[in-house]
MOPAC internal coordinates of N, CA, C and O (Angstrom, degrees):
PM7 1SCF
backbone

  N    0.0000 0     0.00 0     0.00 0    0    0    0
  C    1.4508 1     0.00 0     0.00 0    1    0    0
  C    1.5247 1   110.82 1     0.00 0    2    1    0
  O    1.2310 1   120.60 1   141.83 1    3    2    1
  N    1.3258 1   116.45 1   -38.17 1    3    2    1
  C    1.4630 1   119.51 1  -178.05 1    5    3    2
  C    1.5252 1   111.27 1   -61.86 1    6    5    3
  O    1.2310 1   120.47 1   138.67 1    7    6    5
  N    1.3228 1   116.70 1   -41.33 1    7    6    5
  C    1.4685 1   119.36 1   179.20 1    9    7    6
  C    1.5304 1   111.07 1   -61.27 1   10    9    7
  O    1.2310 1   120.33 1   143.86 1   11   10    9
  N    1.3192 1   116.98 1   -36.14 1   11   10    9
  C    1.4696 1   119.74 1  -176.96 1   13   11   10
  C    1.5237 1   112.05 1   -64.96 1   14   13   11
  O    1.2310 1   119.62 1   156.08 1   15   14   13
  N    1.3190 1   118.34 1   -23.92 1   15   14   13
  C    1.4695 1   120.42 1  -179.97 1   17   15   14
  C    1.5229 1   112.38 1   -70.86 1   18   17   15
  O    1.2310 1   120.13 1   167.43 1   19   18   17
  N    1.3177 1   117.36 1   -12.57 1   19   18   17
  C    1.4639 1   120.93 1   178.71 1   21   19   18
  C    1.5193 1   113.40 1   -83.44 1   22   21   19
  O    1.2310 1   120.17 1   178.09 1   23   22   21
  N    1.3402 1   117.27 1    -1.91 1   23   22   21
  C    1.4653 1   121.77 1  -178.41 1   25   23   22
  C    1.5297 1   111.52 1   -58.09 1   26   25   23
  O    1.2310 1   121.30 1   -24.60 1   27   26   25
  N    1.3269 1   115.11 1   155.40 1   27   26   25
  C    1.4658 1   121.24 1  -178.66 1   29   27   26
  C    1.5190 1   112.86 1   -53.64 1   30   29   27
  O    1.2310 1   120.07 1   140.03 1   31   30   29
  N    1.3195 1   117.47 1   -39.97 1   31   30   29
  C    1.4679 1   120.72 1  -176.41 1   33   31   30
  C    1.5270 1   112.98 1   -80.34 1   34   33   31
  O    1.2310 1   120.16 1   177.55 1   35   34   33
  N    1.3424 1   117.31 1    -2.45 1   35   34   33
  C    1.4681 1   120.17 1   177.04 1   37   35   34
  C    1.5286 1   109.62 1  -114.96 1   38   37   35
  O    1.2310 1   119.90 1    81.73 1   39   38   37
  N    1.3332 1   117.80 1   -98.27 1   39   38   37
  C    1.4694 1   120.33 1  -176.26 1   41   39   38
  C    1.5259 1   113.59 1   -95.64 1   42   41   39
  O    1.2310 1   120.34 1   171.01 1   43   42   41
  N    1.3199 1   116.96 1    -8.99 1   43   42   41
  C    1.4656 1   122.67 1   174.72 1   45   43   42
  C    1.5383 1   112.91 1    50.54 1   46   45   43
  O    1.2310 1   121.21 1  -129.93 1   47   46   45
  N    1.3451 1   115.28 1    50.07 1   47   46   45
  C    1.4645 1   118.41 1   176.76 1   49   47   46
  C    1.5206 1   109.23 1   -74.18 1   50   49   47
  O    1.2310 1   120.45 1   -27.97 1   51   50   49
  N    1.3364 1   116.75 1   152.03 1   51   50   49
  C    1.4762 1   119.99 1   179.20 1   53   51   50
  C    1.5273 1   111.49 1   -59.41 1   54   53   51
  O    1.2310 1   120.77 1   -33.36 1   55   54   53
  N    1.3125 1   116.14 1   146.64 1   55   54   53
  C    1.4681 1   122.29 1   178.58 1   57   55   54
  C    1.5212 1   108.84 1   -97.81 1   58   57   55
  O    1.2310 1   120.75 1   -39.02 1   59   58   57
  N    1.3229 1   116.17 1   140.98 1   59   58   57
  C    1.4619 1   119.63 1   179.73 1   61   59   58
  C    1.5284 1   110.60 1   -78.12 1   62   61   59
  O    1.2310 1   121.78 1   -24.71 1   63   62   61
  N    1.3230 1   114.19 1   155.29 1   63   62   61
  C    1.4496 1   120.69 1   179.10 1   65   63   62
  C    1.5248 1   109.85 1  -101.63 1   66   65   63
  O    1.2310 1   121.00 1   139.00 1   67   66   65
  N    1.3185 1   115.70 1   -41.00 1   67   66   65
  C    1.4570 1   121.66 1  -175.83 1   69   67   66
  C    1.5173 1   109.83 1  -124.59 1   70   69   67
  O    1.2310 1   120.96 1   -41.68 1   71   70   69
  N    1.3375 1   115.78 1   138.32 1   71   70   69
  C    1.4621 1   120.40 1   176.11 1   73   71   70
  C    1.5322 1   108.93 1   -54.11 1   74   73   71
  O    1.2310 1   120.76 1   -51.78 1   75   74   73
  N    1.3273 1   116.16 1   128.22 1   75   74   73
  C    1.4569 1   121.11 1   176.56 1   77   75   74
  C    1.5149 1   115.03 1    86.73 1   78   77   75
  O    1.2310 1   119.71 1   178.52 1   79   78   77
  N    1.3406 1   118.16 1    -1.48 1   79   78   77
  C    1.4603 1   118.18 1   179.02 1   81   79   78
  C    1.5293 1   109.67 1   -70.03 1   82   81   79
  O    1.2310 1   120.35 1    -3.83 1   83   82   81
  N    1.3101 1   116.94 1   176.17 1   83   82   81
  C    1.4657 1   121.69 1  -175.09 1   85   83   82
  C    1.5296 1   112.26 1   -60.23 1   86   85   83
  O    1.2310 1   120.18 1   138.63 1   87   86   85
  N    1.3144 1   117.26 1   -41.37 1   87   86   85
  C    1.4661 1   120.70 1  -179.60 1   89   87   86
  C    1.5288 1   110.57 1   -67.11 1   90   89   87
  O    1.2310 1   120.77 1   138.11 1   91   90   89
  N    1.3330 1   116.12 1   -41.89 1   91   90   89
  C    1.4656 1   120.56 1   177.13 1   93   91   90
  C    1.5227 1   110.14 1   -60.00 1   94   93   91
  O    1.2310 1   120.80 1   132.95 1   95   94   93
  N    1.3185 1   116.08 1   -47.05 1   95   94   93
  C    1.4648 1   121.33 1  -178.28 1   97   95   94
  C    1.5201 1   111.34 1   -62.92 1   98   97   95
  O    1.2310 1   120.22 1   138.93 1   99   98   97
  N    1.3125 1   117.18 1   -41.07 1   99   98   97
  C    1.4692 1   121.23 1   178.68 1  101   99   98
  C    1.5285 1   110.05 1   -63.87 1  102  101   99
  O    1.2310 1   120.70 1   137.82 1  103  102  101
  N    1.3217 1   116.26 1   -42.18 1  103  102  101
  C    1.4631 1   120.67 1   178.77 1  105  103  102
  C    1.5194 1   111.12 1   -62.53 1  106  105  103
  O    1.2310 1   120.33 1   140.03 1  107  106  105
  N    1.3229 1   116.97 1   -39.97 1  107  106  105
  C    1.4647 1   120.67 1   177.58 1  109  107  106
  C    1.5264 1   110.88 1   -62.97 1  110  109  107
  O    1.2310 1   120.29 1   139.61 1  111  110  109
  N    1.3178 1   117.06 1   -40.39 1  111  110  109
  C    1.4648 1   120.60 1   177.65 1  113  111  110
  C    1.5222 1   110.50 1   -63.82 1  114  113  111
  O    1.2310 1   120.45 1   135.75 1  115  114  113
  N    1.3216 1   116.74 1   -44.25 1  115  114  113
  C    1.4704 1   120.42 1   178.21 1  117  115  114
  C    1.5297 1   110.04 1   -59.57 1  118  117  115
  O    1.2310 1   120.30 1   135.66 1  119  118  117
  N    1.3170 1   117.03 1   -44.34 1  119  118  117
  C    1.4687 1   120.58 1  -179.52 1  121  119  118
  C    1.5259 1   111.19 1   -63.59 1  122  121  119
  O    1.2310 1   120.31 1   136.72 1  123  122  121
  N    1.3102 1   117.02 1   -43.28 1  123  122  121
  C    1.4726 1   121.23 1  -178.42 1  125  123  122
  C    1.5306 1   110.98 1   -64.02 1  126  125  123
  O    1.2310 1   120.70 1   133.24 1  127  126  125
  N    1.3186 1   116.27 1   -46.76 1  127  126  125
  C    1.4718 1   119.83 1  -179.37 1  129  127  126
  C    1.5271 1   111.64 1   -69.63 1  130  129  127
  O    1.2310 1   120.39 1   143.32 1  131  130  129
  N    1.3183 1   116.86 1   -36.68 1  131  130  129
  C    1.4693 1   120.05 1   177.46 1  133  131  130
  C    1.5244 1   109.95 1   -64.02 1  134  133  131
  O    1.2310 1   120.43 1   137.54 1  135  134  133
  N    1.3098 1   116.79 1   -42.46 1  135  134  133
  C    1.4650 1   120.39 1   178.17 1  137  135  134
  C    1.5184 1   111.19 1   -59.16 1  138  137  135
  O    1.2310 1   120.88 1   135.31 1  139  138  137
  N    1.3193 1   115.92 1   -44.69 1  139  138  137
  C    1.4658 1   120.28 1   179.98 1  141  139  138
  C    1.5245 1   111.01 1   -64.07 1  142  141  139
  O    1.2310 1   120.45 1   138.04 1  143  142  141
  N    1.3233 1   116.74 1   -41.96 1  143  142  141
  C    1.4580 1   120.79 1  -178.68 1  145  143  142
  C    1.5255 1   111.63 1   -66.53 1  146  145  143
  O    1.2310 1   120.17 1   135.53 1  147  146  145
  N    1.3212 1   117.28 1   -44.47 1  147  146  145
  C    1.4633 1   121.10 1   179.69 1  149  147  146
  C    1.5319 1   110.20 1   -66.04 1  150  149  147
  O    1.2310 1   120.35 1   137.38 1  151  150  149
  N    1.3242 1   116.94 1   -42.62 1  151  150  149
  C    1.4697 1   120.41 1   178.61 1  153  151  150
  C    1.5222 1   110.70 1   -60.85 1  154  153  151
  O    1.2310 1   120.65 1   137.55 1  155  154  153
  N    1.3219 1   116.36 1   -42.45 1  155  154  153
  C    1.4637 1   119.97 1   178.92 1  157  155  154
  C    1.5348 1   110.42 1   -65.73 1  158  157  155
  O    1.2310 1   120.03 1   139.08 1  159  158  157
  N    1.3064 1   117.54 1   -40.92 1  159  158  157
  C    1.4646 1   122.90 1  -179.99 1  161  159  158
  C    1.5268 1   110.82 1   -56.34 1  162  161  159
  O    1.2310 1   120.87 1   138.58 1  163  162  161
  N    1.3326 1   115.94 1   -41.42 1  163  162  161
  C    1.4575 1   120.39 1  -178.47 1  165  163  162
  C    1.5232 1   113.31 1   -93.49 1  166  165  163
  O    1.2310 1   120.11 1  -176.24 1  167  166  165
  N    1.3236 1   117.40 1     3.76 1  167  166  165
  C    1.4516 1   121.36 1   175.81 1  169  167  166
  C    1.5142 1   115.02 1    75.76 1  170  169  167
  O    1.2310 1   120.07 1  -158.73 1  171  170  169
  N    1.3300 1   117.47 1    21.27 1  171  170  169
  C    1.4671 1   120.30 1  -178.88 1  173  171  170
  C    1.5186 1   112.93 1   -71.14 1  174  173  171
  O    1.2310 1   120.67 1   140.58 1  175  174  173
  N    1.3075 1   116.33 1   -39.42 1  175  174  173
  C    1.4591 1   119.60 1  -175.78 1  177  175  174
  C    1.5188 1   108.86 1  -151.88 1  178  177  175
  O    1.2310 1   121.17 1   -35.81 1  179  178  177
  N    1.3139 1   115.37 1   144.19 1  179  178  177
  C    1.4670 1   118.65 1  -178.06 1  181  179  178
  C    1.5149 1   112.64 1  -114.97 1  182  181  179
  O    1.2310 1   119.93 1  -177.58 1  183  182  181
  N    1.3294 1   117.74 1     2.42 1  183  182  181
  C    1.4632 1   119.65 1   178.25 1  185  183  182
  C    1.5306 1   109.90 1  -135.60 1  186  185  183
  O    1.2310 1   121.31 1   -23.74 1  187  186  185
  N    1.3205 1   115.09 1   156.26 1  187  186  185
  C    1.4571 1   121.05 1   179.79 1  189  187  186
  C    1.5230 1   108.56 1   -89.23 1  190  189  187
  O    1.2310 1   120.15 1   -49.45 1  191  190  189
  N    1.3165 1   117.31 1   130.55 1  191  190  189
  C    1.4573 1   121.46 1   177.97 1  193  191  190
  C    1.5270 1   109.44 1   -65.37 1  194  193  191
  O    1.2310 1   120.89 1   -25.57 1  195  194  193
  N    1.3355 1   115.91 1   154.43 1  195  194  193
  C    1.4626 1   120.28 1  -177.96 1  197  195  194
  C    1.5170 1   112.75 1   -58.90 1  198  197  195
  O    1.2310 1   120.04 1   137.59 1  199  198  197
  N    1.3290 1   117.54 1   -42.41 1  199  198  197
  C    1.4626 1   118.84 1  -179.07 1  201  199  198
  C    1.5277 1   111.24 1   -66.87 1  202  201  199
  O    1.2310 1   120.04 1   145.35 1  203  202  201
  N    1.3301 1   117.53 1   -34.65 1  203  202  201
  C    1.4609 1   120.83 1   175.47 1  205  203  202
  C    1.5176 1   110.60 1   -67.52 1  206  205  203
  O    1.2310 1   120.29 1   139.07 1  207  206  205
  N    1.3068 1   117.05 1   -40.93 1  207  206  205
  C    1.4683 1   120.88 1   179.08 1  209  207  206
  C    1.5242 1   110.62 1   -62.44 1  210  209  207
  O    1.2310 1   120.28 1   138.44 1  211  210  209
  N    1.3183 1   117.06 1   -41.56 1  211  210  209
  C    1.4715 1   120.56 1   179.03 1  213  211  210
  C    1.5294 1   110.19 1   -65.00 1  214  213  211
  O    1.2310 1   120.81 1   139.55 1  215  214  213
  N    1.3070 1   116.06 1   -40.45 1  215  214  213
  C    1.4693 1   120.63 1   179.19 1  217  215  214
  C    1.5278 1   110.20 1   -62.63 1  218  217  215
  O    1.2310 1   120.65 1   133.39 1  219  218  217
  N    1.3215 1   116.35 1   -46.61 1  219  218  217
  C    1.4648 1   120.30 1   179.99 1  221  219  218
  C    1.5258 1   111.31 1   -65.65 1  222  221  219
  O    1.2310 1   120.50 1   144.18 1  223  222  221
  N    1.3105 1   116.65 1   -35.82 1  223  222  221
  C    1.4648 1   120.71 1   179.49 1  225  223  222
  C    1.5286 1   111.19 1   -60.81 1  226  225  223
  O    1.2310 1   120.72 1   147.73 1  227  226  225
  N    1.3171 1   116.23 1   -32.27 1  227  226  225
  C    1.4649 1   119.67 1  -179.56 1  229  227  226
  C    1.5276 1   112.10 1   -63.22 1  230  229  227
  O    1.2310 1   120.25 1   163.20 1  231  230  229
  N    1.3297 1   117.12 1   -16.80 1  231  230  229
  C    1.4638 1   120.92 1  -179.88 1  233  231  230
  C    1.5139 1   113.34 1   -86.36 1  234  233  231
  O    1.2310 1   119.73 1   174.35 1  235  234  233
  N    1.3108 1   118.12 1    -5.65 1  235  234  233
  C    1.4605 1   120.24 1   179.96 1  237  235  234
  C    1.5272 1   111.82 1   -57.24 1  238  237  235
  O    1.2310 1   120.30 1   143.66 1  239  238  237
  N    1.3129 1   117.03 1   -36.34 1  239  238  237
  C    1.4610 1   120.42 1   178.74 1  241  239  238
  C    1.5239 1   110.83 1   -61.28 1  242  241  239
  O    1.2310 1   120.35 1   136.36 1  243  242  241
  N    1.3227 1   116.93 1   -43.64 1  243  242  241
  C    1.4585 1   120.11 1   178.26 1  245  243  242
  C    1.5238 1   111.28 1   -61.63 1  246  245  243
  O    1.2310 1   120.57 1   142.56 1  247  246  245
  N    1.3141 1   116.52 1   -37.44 1  247  246  245
  C    1.4591 1   120.16 1   179.61 1  249  247  246
  C    1.5155 1   111.00 1   -65.49 1  250  249  247
  O    1.2310 1   120.44 1   143.50 1  251  250  249
  N    1.3185 1   116.76 1   -36.50 1  251  250  249
  C    1.4674 1   120.86 1   178.90 1  253  251  250
  C    1.5168 1   110.87 1   -69.89 1  254  253  251
  O    1.2310 1   120.30 1   146.85 1  255  254  253
  N    1.3258 1   117.03 1   -33.15 1  255  254  253
  C    1.4530 1   120.80 1  -177.61 1  257  255  254
  C    1.5202 1   112.68 1   -76.54 1  258  257  255
  O    1.2310 1   119.79 1   146.76 1  259  258  257
  N    1.3206 1   118.00 1   -33.24 1  259  258  257
  C    1.4542 1   121.16 1  -175.18 1  261  259  258
  C    1.5256 1   110.09 1  -144.64 1  262  261  259
  O    1.2310 1   120.68 1   -71.90 1  263  262  261
  N    1.3060 1   116.31 1   108.10 1  263  262  261
  C    1.4635 1   120.67 1  -177.35 1  265  263  262
  C    1.5286 1   111.80 1   -64.49 1  266  265  263
  O    1.2310 1   119.85 1   152.82 1  267  266  265
  N    1.3251 1   117.89 1   -27.18 1  267  266  265
  C    1.4634 1   121.40 1   179.83 1  269  267  266
  C    1.5262 1   111.75 1   -74.18 1  270  269  267
  O    1.2310 1   120.54 1   161.27 1  271  270  269
  N    1.3193 1   116.57 1   -18.73 1  271  270  269
  C    1.4579 1   121.75 1  -175.71 1  273  271  270
  C    1.5239 1   111.70 1   -55.02 1  274  273  271
  O    1.2310 1   120.12 1   128.65 1  275  274  273
  N    1.3187 1   117.38 1   -51.35 1  275  274  273
  C    1.4674 1   120.10 1  -176.60 1  277  275  274
  C    1.5235 1   111.16 1   -65.20 1  278  277  275
  O    1.2310 1   119.94 1   143.46 1  279  278  277
  N    1.3219 1   117.71 1   -36.54 1  279  278  277
  C    1.4699 1   119.68 1   179.46 1  281  279  278
  C    1.5197 1   111.28 1   -64.56 1  282  281  279
  O    1.2310 1   120.20 1   135.97 1  283  282  281
  N    1.3165 1   117.23 1   -44.03 1  283  282  281
  C    1.4625 1   119.10 1  -178.62 1  285  283  282
  C    1.5268 1   111.04 1   -70.20 1  286  285  283
  O    1.2310 1   120.18 1   142.50 1  287  286  285
  N    1.3223 1   117.26 1   -37.50 1  287  286  285
  C    1.4640 1   120.37 1   177.59 1  289  287  286
  C    1.5223 1   109.95 1   -64.82 1  290  289  287
  O    1.2310 1   120.11 1   133.23 1  291  290  289
  N    1.3175 1   117.40 1   -46.77 1  291  290  289
  C    1.4658 1   120.22 1  -178.37 1  293  291  290
  C    1.5202 1   112.06 1   -65.47 1  294  293  291
  O    1.2310 1   120.03 1   147.41 1  295  294  293
  N    1.3113 1   117.56 1   -32.59 1  295  294  293
  C    1.4646 1   120.16 1   175.24 1  297  295  294
  C    1.5273 1   110.19 1   -64.24 1  298  297  295
  O    1.2310 1   120.67 1   136.26 1  299  298  297
  N    1.3356 1   116.33 1   -43.74 1  299  298  297
  C    1.4685 1   119.85 1   176.47 1  301  299  298
  C    1.5261 1   111.45 1   -64.25 1  302  301  299
  O    1.2310 1   120.31 1   140.95 1  303  302  301
  N    1.3233 1   117.01 1   -39.05 1  303  302  301
  C    1.4688 1   121.67 1   178.55 1  305  303  302
  C    1.5322 1   109.85 1   -62.34 1  306  305  303
  O    1.2310 1   120.83 1   134.39 1  307  306  305
  N    1.3126 1   116.02 1   -45.61 1  307  306  305
  C    1.4701 1   120.36 1  -179.78 1  309  307  306
  C    1.5315 1   111.04 1   -60.93 1  310  309  307
  O    1.2310 1   120.64 1   135.71 1  311  310  309
  N    1.3239 1   116.37 1   -44.29 1  311  310  309
  C    1.4647 1   120.43 1   179.88 1  313  311  310
  C    1.5273 1   111.09 1   -65.93 1  314  313  311
  O    1.2310 1   120.51 1   136.15 1  315  314  313
  N    1.3192 1   116.63 1   -43.85 1  315  314  313
  C    1.4655 1   120.90 1  -179.65 1  317  315  314
  C    1.5286 1   110.72 1   -63.54 1  318  317  315
  O    1.2310 1   120.47 1   134.73 1  319  318  317
  N    1.3264 1   116.71 1   -45.27 1  319  318  317
  C    1.4619 1   120.79 1   179.59 1  321  319  318
  C    1.5252 1   110.73 1   -62.75 1  322  321  319
  O    1.2310 1   120.65 1   142.27 1  323  322  321
  N    1.3142 1   116.37 1   -37.73 1  323  322  321
  C    1.4650 1   120.40 1   178.76 1  325  323  322
  C    1.5250 1   111.41 1   -64.23 1  326  325  323
  O    1.2310 1   120.28 1   137.51 1  327  326  325
  N    1.3243 1   117.07 1   -42.49 1  327  326  325
  C    1.4651 1   120.88 1   178.16 1  329  327  326
  C    1.5302 1   110.02 1   -61.83 1  330  329  327
  O    1.2310 1   120.78 1   133.93 1  331  330  329
  N    1.3232 1   116.12 1   -46.07 1  331  330  329
  C    1.4698 1   120.44 1  -177.19 1  333  331  330
  C    1.5260 1   111.32 1   -66.12 1  334  333  331
  O    1.2310 1   119.97 1   131.57 1  335  334  333
  N    1.3278 1   117.65 1   -48.43 1  335  334  333
  C    1.4691 1   119.46 1  -177.52 1  337  335  334
  C    1.5285 1   111.15 1   -66.08 1  338  337  335
  O    1.2310 1   120.06 1   144.01 1  339  338  337
  N    1.3245 1   117.48 1   -35.99 1  339  338  337
  C    1.4659 1   119.50 1   177.58 1  341  339  338
  C    1.5262 1   110.15 1   -63.92 1  342  341  339
  O    1.2310 1   120.72 1   136.71 1  343  342  341
  N    1.3136 1   116.22 1   -43.29 1  343  342  341
  C    1.4756 1   120.13 1  -179.67 1  345  343  342
  C    1.5259 1   110.96 1   -64.14 1  346  345  343
  O    1.2310 1   120.41 1   135.49 1  347  346  345
  N    1.3311 1   116.83 1   -44.51 1  347  346  345
  C    1.4681 1   120.69 1   178.96 1  349  347  346
  C    1.5259 1   110.37 1   -62.98 1  350  349  347
  O    1.2310 1   120.30 1   135.03 1  351  350  349
  N    1.3248 1   117.03 1   -44.97 1  351  350  349
  C    1.4578 1   120.89 1  -179.80 1  353  351  350
  C    1.5334 1   111.34 1   -63.73 1  354  353  351
  O    1.2310 1   120.48 1   140.13 1  355  354  353
  N    1.3496 1   116.69 1   -39.87 1  355  354  353
  C    1.4599 1   120.41 1   177.71 1  357  355  354
  C    1.5376 1   110.98 1   -63.98 1  358  357  355
  O    1.2310 1   120.65 1   136.62 1  359  358  357
  N    1.3256 1   116.37 1   -43.38 1  359  358  357
  C    1.4633 1   119.86 1   178.69 1  361  359  358
  C    1.5266 1   111.26 1   -64.82 1  362  361  359
  O    1.2310 1   121.04 1   141.20 1  363  362  361
  N    1.3182 1   115.62 1   -38.80 1  363  362  361
  C    1.4597 1   120.35 1   179.16 1  365  363  362
  C    1.5256 1   110.82 1   -65.12 1  366  365  363
  O    1.2310 1   120.73 1   137.72 1  367  366  365
  N    1.3083 1   116.21 1   -42.28 1  367  366  365
  C    1.4712 1   120.43 1   178.68 1  369  367  366
  C    1.5276 1   111.22 1   -65.06 1  370  369  367
  O    1.2310 1   120.43 1   139.71 1  371  370  369
  N    1.3208 1   116.78 1   -40.29 1  371  370  369
  C    1.4618 1   121.40 1   178.03 1  373  371  370
  C    1.5228 1   110.67 1   -63.36 1  374  373  371
  O    1.2310 1   120.78 1   137.23 1  375  374  373
  N    1.3256 1   116.11 1   -42.77 1  375  374  373
  C    1.4750 1   120.55 1   179.12 1  377  375  374
  C    1.5272 1   110.71 1   -65.35 1  378  377  375
  O    1.2310 1   120.38 1   140.55 1  379  378  377
  N    1.3223 1   116.88 1   -39.45 1  379  378  377
  C    1.4638 1   120.71 1   179.40 1  381  379  378
  C    1.5245 1   110.66 1   -66.94 1  382  381  379
  O    1.2310 1   120.36 1   141.51 1  383  382  381
  N    1.3352 1   116.91 1   -38.49 1  383  382  381
  C    1.4655 1   120.82 1   177.89 1  385  383  382
  C    1.5253 1   111.85 1   -65.89 1  386  385  383
  O    1.2310 1   121.03 1   145.04 1  387  386  385
  N    1.3272 1   115.63 1   -34.96 1  387  386  385
  C    1.4634 1   120.34 1  -178.04 1  389  387  386
  C    1.5367 1   111.96 1   -75.51 1  390  389  387
  O    1.2310 1   120.65 1   157.86 1  391  390  389
  N    1.3232 1   116.37 1   -22.14 1  391  390  389
  C    1.4694 1   120.18 1  -176.42 1  393  391  390
  C    1.4950 1   113.46 1   -78.38 1  394  393  391
  O    1.2310 1   120.10 1   180.00 1  395  394  393

């Protein structure tokens, strides 16, 4: 779901050209953090899995290279999570109204 928020008609995030390039890697980070944020919002999980923690740790180098990196990523994460939670809440309300 997080990847879908990058579509042109939503947040219009850049599309990667090559697997593993910088844009691809940034998108993966946004998706991972958005997933964690949405899961926490709905109470699905309260801890980060080891494989997720290792993946996020790999981004520490990027943070050291560019201080703006984390701010721009977190802004995208916040926007993506907002789109997803709003959609889920709207669907839930519609289902409750129909019941």
